[in-house]
C-alpha positions, 0 to 999 in steps of 0.5 A: 500500500502506498504511504499517504502524505502527512498533513498537520491541521492546526485548529482549536475548534474540535468540530473543524479538526474532526471534519478535517480528519474525516474529509482528508483521511482517504488521501492523507495521514492527518495529525490534528492539534488545537494550538500553536504550542501543540503544533510546535511540539509535534514538529519538534518531535519530528513530524514532517508534514507535506502541508499545514492547514492553519486556523488564523485565530488560535488561543495561544497566538495569532495565525500571523505570528505562527506563520513566522514560526512555522516558516522558520522551522519548516520553510518549504512546507506550504501553509493554507489558512482556514479562516472565518475572518472577513478581514482582508487586512489579516488575510493579506498580512498572512499571505505576505508572511508566506502562507500559500493561500486561504479558504474561508470557513465553511468550505467544501471538500472539493474546495479544500482538496483543490487548494491542497492539490495546488499547494502541493503541486499535484493534479487535482485528479490525484484526489479521485471521487471528490 
């Protein structure tokens, strides 16, 4: 069996994290954490994801600050923001800091997998039956 790519999902909403695991488990191994501190810990412990999904608002830090940390730790890993904010200023700041792109909550499976495919540089057809 082919090894699935690893994804790190950072979101403090348990329902969103569970939904991400359910939506993505067919194609990815998903590690879901609820805070910036937990993300740091799993990355320092050796997790090397191919992509990071990041909520812009976390209990222990702003997504913008966390992007800086993630870029310093793993600069080549694409980061996709998952956000409920409508603030163009926050989203623009995050993109300027190195995030690949963003998806507004709520989002569809097709939208999420499409953005993930682009960020990873693979064809959307790699996700069959979406």
